[in-house]
N, C-alpha and C positions, 0 to 999 in steps of 0.2 A: 456384741453386748443385747441379752434380752430386752425387752421394755417388760416396765412394771405399768398396771391399770389402777388407780388409786383413787382414793374419793378424800377432799378436804372439806370440812364441814366446820364453820365458825360462828361466832358473835363475837359483838365488841360494841360499846357505845359509837354511834352514826355517826361518821364526820367525814368531810372529805379525803379522799384519794385512796379510800381502803382496797379497793378494786383494780386500782394502778398497782397499787403496791404487791399484792397477792398476784398478779397476774406477771409482774415484773421479776418477783422470784420463780415463778414457773417457767417463764420464758429463760430465765439462767440458765437453768437448769434442763434444758431441752424439751420441755412440756409441749405438750399439743391437746388441748383443753376440746375434751369431745363432750362435756356437759357443764352448763352454767347455770344457776339458780341463784336469785338475790333478792332481799326483802327489807324496807325501812322501814320499823313501826313506828309509826309518829305518836303514840301513847307512849311508849316507852322511854323512848329515843335509842333506841338499840337497833343494830344490823345484822343481817342471816344473809351467807352466802355457803352454796354448797356446790363444790366443783369436783367433775369427775378429768382427771389428765391421766395421759400417756406418757412415759418418759425412763429414758437408760440412763440417767443418773442413780448413784445408789441412793436406797432411802434416806440412811444417815443426812447424806449432804444436804437433800431436799430438808428433812425436818429441821437442819440446822439453819437455813437457812429461812424458814418460815417462823421458827424461834424468834429470830431478829426481829421481824414486823409485828409478831405478836406482843411482845413486851412495849413495843411503840405504840401498839394500837390499844394494849389492856383486852387482848383476842383470848377467848376459851375460843379451844380447837381440837382438832382430832382428824388426823391420818390414819386411812385403812384402803385394804386393798380390796376393789373391786369385786365383790360376789364369795369376799371370804366367809364360809357359814359361823355363824356367834354361837357358841357354844350356851344352850337352852335348855334349862327346867320346866318341864310342863307339871302344872297341879291340878288337879280335879278331886270331885268327890263321887259322885255318881252318874251324873249325865256324861254320854260318853260321845257329843256330837261333835260338840268344839276342838277334845283330843284326837278322837279320827280325825276329821277334817286338816288339822295341824300334820300330823303323821304321813297322811297320804299327800299332802302337798311336798313335804318336807323330803318323802321318796320319789314320787312321781312326778314333783309340777317344778322343781328347784327352788323350791321356799328355800332362800340362803341361810339356815340355821343346821346346829347340829342338836340332836336334843342327845342330852346325857344322861335322861332319866327325867321318868314320871313318880309325882310323889301324890298319894291319895292318900285321906282319911280314911277310907274306906276299901276294901280288899277285892270290890265290883271288878273295878277295870283294868285288873291285872290283865286277862288272855289278849285284851288287844295289845295291850304294853309288849307281851311277847310275840304278840304276831308280828309287831315292826319291829321288833326284835331292841327295842330301849328297857334299861334297867326299870324294875318297879319296885318304889320303895312305900310300905304300907305304913304310914305316921297315924296313928290313932290321937285326937284331940278330944278330951273333954276338958271341963272347968278345972280341975285340979291337974291334968296335965299338961294345961297349952304352954308353959315354959321350958317345961321338958321338950315336948312336940317342937318347937320353932327352936331351941338347940340343937336337938338334931337336925329340923331343916340349914340351919344357916352350917354345921358342920359338913353335910352336904353339898352344900353351895361352897364354900372355901376350898374343898378336897377335890371337885369337878373343876376348880377354876370355872365358875358358871356367871357369864355375862348377862344373862337376860331369864326372869324370870316370869311366867306366862300362867295367868289362872285362870284357865279354861273352865269356867264353873265350877270352881273349887269355893263350897258354900262355908266357907271358916272367917273370922275377919281377922286381920294379922294384926299383931300390936303395933304401938307408937314407934317402938327401940328396934322392930326389927323393920317397919316400912321406913324408919330414917336411914336405915345402916344401907338399906338397899333403895334409896335416893333417886329417882329416875331409870330403875332398870326391872321393875316389873308393871305391868300388864297385866289389865283384869277388863272381864267384858260383864257386861249387865244389860238386861230389859231399858229401854230408853224410858219406861215408865215412872224412874225413878226423876224425881222425890215425889211425885204423884200418888202413884201405887206403891208403898211401902207397904213392907213384911210379907206372908205366905201368900202365894198363889197367884200373883202378880196378873197373871194373863186372865185368870177368873174376874177378880176386880174389874180387871179393865171390859171385858165382856159384860158385865151388869153394867158399865157403865155405858155400854154401847160406842165405844169409840171406834173411829173409823181408819188411826194408823197406827202402826203396831211399828215398831222397831230396836236397834240395839245400841250402846255407844261404849266404845273401848278407849281407856283411858291409863294414865298413870297413876299407880297407887300411892297417896297419902294418906297422913294419920286423920283426916277426915274424911270421915264414909262417902264414899263415890263422888267425893266434888275434888279430885282429883286432874289436872291438866286432861283434855278432850285430845285424842288422836283422830278418832274417825266414828261417824254415824251414817246409819241409812235408816230407812222407812219401807213398809211397804203397807198399802194399802187393804182395808177389810172393810165386809160389809156385816150389813144385821144377820145376814144369811149363815154367816160361820160360827161356828160353837166353838166351844172351849178347847176341842182335841187340834180342829182345826188352827187356829188362834196362834197354838203351843207348838205345832209344827212349821207355821208358816216364819214365827220367831224366834225358832230355831236355825233355819235358814238364815234369818237376816243376822243373828249373833255369827255363824260361823265364818260368812265371807265379812264384816267388817272385824272381827280379832284378826282372821287372816290378811286381811289390807294391812292393818295395824301394824302386825310383829314383822309382816316383809317390810316397811318402810321403815320402823323402827331399827332393823338389821340393815335397812342400806342407805344407815344414817340422813333418812330424809326429816327427821323429826329432830328440832330444835327447839330447844325449851324458852320462853318467852315470858317469864313470871309463872300466873298461874294458867297460863294460856302456851300453847305451840304453835311452834310455824312448820307449815307440812310442805316439804315441795316433792309432790309425787310426778 
């Protein structure tokens, strides 16, 4: 029999016996644990665990065994194949750096996503999507057509069985209804000046204030603008000698690497929600 390499990610109220119970089920099904991480959050009383296991047992039998302890421990859990590409829709506007980086990594560096389409509210990025063989969907958004545009987006999400939506510098605010329907499945990237430098031209505002660190934050999207659970952050030092253009370039470098890490960790089931926070097993 061929062996399967699987990922089990779970969370539940913390109590004695969880690791023993999970390990017991895996051993009963001939599982060999290749990676294991866990964390108990004393502030929320929740326990989090991620396990990679190789087994020759049928996946259905393993799921049946896990379902039994899941009920006992009130677990939220998911079992998936290691390395399975997550069906992903990338959304952008005019800035290309994050889109290009994700498409490049997916093609050449084994980023575990399958890009089923690129959605943009402007046509500028169609040549990039075409170069990488990703279907391009131009969905214009205006104040009067926002509801219609979001309906078209959700229709595409359903038709393509999309598991993850990535806002790769998509400069539109998603409605509360849309964010609720896609809860836990939308990742956004923004400059970490927020909320200090809100509005247009944040790098120019930062330059005017003489900041010494620039950075970016990747987070899940919620109805509260830029307040969703944070997945990853990074910074880079700048000096008084850097002009706005240099700060923009450095900021874009930070944005794309932070977003790529967040997307990878999500696709590998390394990110678990802990209320308004995340537990990340990198």
